[in-house]
FITOR-444233 format. One record per residue (C-alpha): y, z, x. Coordinates in steps of 0.05 Angstrom, whole numbers, plus 5000, padded with zeros to 4 digits. Layout:
N
YZX/...
//
This chain:
674
286522952657/288323262591/291022822535/293223372488/299523562527/301522822527/300922792451/304523462444/310423212485/310822552447/310222892380/315923372397/320622772397/318122542329/318823252300/326423232310/326822642262/322222892206/327023312165/328422982098/324822332117/319521892086/314121722137/310521062136/304520982182/298720512194/291420742189/290420852264/296721282271/294821672209/288321842244/292322082305/296522542260/290322832228/286622982293/291623042350/297823362321/297824122317/296924312244/295223602222/298623292162/300623962129/304924122190/309123502177/311423782110/312824472139/317524112187/321523812130/317923152117/319322902046/313322442037/308022042075/305521352057/301020812087/304820202109/303019562074/299319892017/301619631949/306520051909/307720021834/310919371812/318419431804/319718711783/323118561849/328719061835/331519521888/328620221875/331220901892/327421171953/324721881962/329921972016/335421602053/331521652118/325221272136/320621352197/315420822213/309821032261/305620452288/299520412333/300419672348/305619122361/311619202315/311218462296/304518582263/308118992209/314918642210/314018332141/311819002110/317719362141/322518842116/319718872046/320019622039/327319632065/329619052022/326619381960/330020051971/336620311998/335120712061/340920862107/336921092167/330720772198/326821002260/321020582285/316320922334/310720522366/304920742410/305820112452/311020072506/316619562505/313319212565/306819162525/310718832468/313918332516/307218142548/304018042479/309817602457/309117162518/301717042505/301917002429/308116632401/305816782330/308217502340/315517272347/316217232272/322317522237/325317822300/327417152329/325616662384/324016852455/329816832502/329616542572/329517242603/322517382576/324617802516/327718362557/330818832506/325718692451/326819372419/334219222414/332618572380/328318942329/333819452318/338618882303/333918572252/332719232217/340119382216/341518722181/336218872127/339119562115/346119272112/343918762061/341019272013/346719782023/352119262010/348719161944/347419891926/352020331968/357719932002/360720272063/354820742074/353420902149/347120602180/342720902235/337120502268/332720662328/326420362359/322620752412/315820832445/311821472442/304421472466/301321722401/295121312415/288821732410/285122132358/283122742400/276523062378/276323532438/279823582504/275023082535/273322622476/278422132447/277921542400/282420932393/280520652325/278719912328/274019442292/272219102357/264719092367/261018742424/258418052407/251017862408/247517222425/244017082360/237616692351/235116302291/242016132266/243916842248/251316972247/253017712257/259817932233/260917252200/256217292141/254916732092/259616702034/254016761984/252817492004/257418031976/261018342035/267818692032/269118702106/275218352134/273218212206/278518222260/278517582303/274917782367/280417552416/286017872374/282218522367/280718562442/288018422458/290418972411/285419472438/287319292510/294619422494/292920112467/288720292528/294120022574/299320472541/294521062548/293720922622/301220862629/302121552598/297021842646/301021572704/294921422747/293120792786/286920522752/281020112775/276919792720/269419692716/265319392661/258119292637/257518772582/261218142563/266018462513/267619022561/269218512615/273918142568/277318792550/278218982623/281018302640/285918342583/288319022609/289418742679/293318152649/297718612608/298819142662/299218772728/306518972737/306119662706/309320232746/302620602744/299820092794/304020452847/302121162827/299021632878/293721912832/288021442814/282721392760/276520972751/275320682682/268320462662/267620022599/260719962567/258519522509/255319912452/250819322436/246919412501/243620032471/243020102395/237520622400/242521192408/246621062344/240720862300/236021432320/235922082279/238922532331/237623282339/245123382350/248423692290/255023312299/251222652299/247722872236/254423062204/257222372219/250922042191/250422452128/257622532104/261721952077/267821692113/274521802079/275321042082/270720522111/274120502179/276521222181/274521712235/275022282184/269522512137/269622762066/267423492058/265323771991/271424161966/267024581921/264224951981/271125261995/275425191933/275025451862/272524941811/279524821782/282224651852/276224281882/277223691835/284223561860/284523821932/280423401982/277223712043/275523342107/273123442178/279723272215/281923912250/289323802265/288124052335/286124742310/283825162370/278025482333/275424812308/276224462375/272425022410/266924982358/266224222366/265924302442/260124792435/256424402381/256623762423/252124102475/246924402429/240924202386/241324282311/237424932313/242025252365/248224972330/246425322265/245825982302/252825872330/255625692262/252626322231/255626742286/262426422275/262026582201/260227302215/266027352265/270927042215/268627532161/269828122208/276927872224/279027832152/280128522119/281128202051/273927962049/269428482018/262828252046/258328562099/252928122130/246128472142/244928802209/238728382221/240327662208/233427352220/232226602218/238126152200/237125822132/241325382087/241725922033/243926442085/249626002110/251725862038/251826612025/256026752087/260826192068/261626401996/266526992009/271626482033/271126061970/277626091930/280826591978/287426231985/290526672039/284526632085/283625882073/290925762092/289626092160/282525842173/282325192135/280524732193/274625122221/272025292152/272024562132/268124412196/263024942179/262724712106/261324012131/255424272171/252624652111/253424032067/249823612120/243624062117/243123892043/244423152052/239523052109/233823252062/235722662018/235922182077/228522272097/231322542163/225022902187/220422332167/224521792202/225322242264/217722282268/216921532261/221921412317/218521912364/211721602351/214720912364/217421122432/211021472453/206320932429/210520382461/210920752527/203420852528/201120162506/207219702522/205019332459/210619152410/205318992359/204119732348/211519832333/211419242285/205719572247/209520222243/215519862214/210919532163/208320212143/215420432128/216819772092/210919902045/214920482016/221220072002/221919921929/214820161918/216020681865/216820491792/223620531761/225121251741/219621531786/221022131831/216421861885/219721861954/221521171980/225620892037/231520432028/232219732057/237920022099/233120522129/228519962150/233919502178/236520072222/229320252242/228319532264/234819532302/232320172337/225619842353/228419162375/233619492420/228319942450/223519362463/228818892492/226318262526/222118602580/216418662530/213918052492/213418062416/208517542391/210917012342/205417242294/208017962295/215217752281/213117252227/208917792193/214818282196/219417762165/214617672107/214018422097/221618482093/221917912042/216518241999/220318902002/226418541973/222118251918/219518951901/226719211898/228718651850/222718811805/224019561808/231219461785/228819061725/231318381748/224518041755/227017431718/231517261777/225317121819/223616531774/229816181802/228115811867/235415841889/235316601885/228916641926/232416181976/238216681980/233317241995/229916832049/236516632080/238517362084/231917532118/232916962168/240017182185/237817902192/232317712241/237217262277/241617862289/235518282309/233917742360/240917842388/239618592390/233218472431/236718012479/243018422490/240718662559/237318022580/242617852632/242518532665/238918702730/239419452739/240019642665/235319142632/230619702608/231920332568/224520472559/221420782622/214020912607/212621342668/218421812655/217422482619/222922232572/221121492562/227621312526/233521352575/240121152544/244020612580/250421022585/246721572622/243421062667/250020712683/253821352698/248221662740/247621042783/255120932787/256321632815/251221562871/255621502933/250221142972/249720612918/256220252935/253819522931/254219082992/256818372998/252817882957/249018422918/248818282844/251318882805/251318972730/257219442736/262718932751/269319122783/275018762747/280818752797/288218682785/291018032813/297717722829/300618312867/300618532940/295919092920/291218582889/291318162953/290018772996/284319012952/281318312954/281818313030/278418993031/272718722989/272018143037/270918653092/265718993049/269619593023/268719452949/271719902896/266420332862/266520902811/263421382862/270121362899/273821712842/274422442823/277422252756/273821782710/274421512640/268121252606/270020812547/264520562500/266619942462/263619982392/262520732385/259521332421/254721872397/255522622409/248722622443/251622132494/257922552502/253423142520/249722732572/256322502603/258723222607/252323442641/252922882692/260223052705/258423782717/252723592763/256923102804/263123532805/267723002775/272423012715/270722522660/274322342596/270022002543/273321482499/271021002446/273020602385/268821012337/263421532328/257221092328/252221182272/246920752239/251920602183/257120362233/252019912267/249919622200/257119502180/258719112244/252218712252/248718632186/250118372116/248618762053/242118512022/243018071960/239118541914/
//
């Protein structure tokens, strides 16, 4: 199973339309172009593209007048249902005078029809459903777009010819490597929250810029994308899920795809969906994997982007660095993909050795670079990597050829600098001590005290002091780490939790004083706001603790008797799932739930087989997809690869994001009101 050839074939169709066109795209498809298309965004312009714009983003006000477009041809690339962007498409056509419009969507026409049947609000500007179940929906869209073009051209250019097309191409995934793909989505597994906390629906009195996607709508959209991906693979799928959101997602896929032609394919694939919320230790811990560190240390290009900003000054001359952005997205560059594959499997120390070797190799391949590394390289250091990277800085010809891999290397070098500012080593030590002390004593009280020790350094330094302090974000993520690790199998005393709440509140008070806003604390209503935030934060943390409370086999991720006490839930699930002698019998409760297709002869037969005891199970498949809803870490990708190699199976890893502490905070917590 290799997704890159599928994207290459789909993109070949789009390439034929690019010449002289203006391309409009949504955020998710822009990500696909940056990661999965050979050459990334620059390759679009070398193939004749005139301009690229984000659909729905505001343009300069033209007082409602029809404006001259960049070109007479427009291409619209969409990751979702066309109806979601119908108004935006109509507005951009009616305020210009395009003569040619091509809409290309990652969802099949069948997926559009199924969505329309279940959600009438999608019908919108393209008319009412017909009695035949909206067969020919793309033709209906073509007709609507044609009328809009005709309306503007009759005003601006009467008699001008019009060309309209709507088609499906499976440009669905952002491909990091040949076995790791992402389908961008803001869906994050729900938590059962205690004490009135409301994750992802914060109180209006707190400043929060997020625009949450309604859970049901987000799951339906994500299911449609995954269904289209499975259609493009042409394999008969069986779905398995651990976690409530994953089960909802799998059920939505079966609803949308029950009549898909892939259900009759000879090849088969098992798909395992796992809720990220069942294990928040992995994304909140300070990993030894360099790629996890890069995604933690570097800023996202936009809040929900999969791409990262890289300091342009590491590669470009000062005059250019201010205007030319650099980022991690590799545009399916072979050197970059190979490097990412290698770095996924290594510790930070070994990764830096690999990066140094790549730099030395690149220098040797470029005759124009007048730099000879020393024969004896010695220990890898930040200054050494900066020295080896410096010959490429401002070398336009070399950068044109090696831009993708050099940006990846520059991101790693920048990360080494940033990690020092993030108290990385200190927090890593705290986390290791937490795991060891908890595995030895099984007493959450010790962990609470360790968190309090870190809290004592939040807002503790006077304003203008250079004394090292932790941030409130550091502590919230450390508590998420601790509460997820503890779970409900260990009891935290009410006194411990109450004391921890008070310590968090006092840390907020110190921050307010440090920032010079002590007068605010004289207002009881402001103190009430602080206390409400603390209560909601601990309500969410209670949900984090209880996330695995309904599980039988995977209720614990802390195993005190093991040489490695913390055992991530994804590794546990996959290891158990691939044990052929673990196929559950009739009546046995299994956390890994099979979500069958229904309503077809195949569904009836599979149900009859289960009645006889032959239940579908992941161990029966040579091809698997493991999809983590809410984000996956590179450390987990490495573990999955190791299991696949050990078991002799092929596994694709998919997710909605690269999971980090920041992504967990964004989905679950509210910014503190200080």
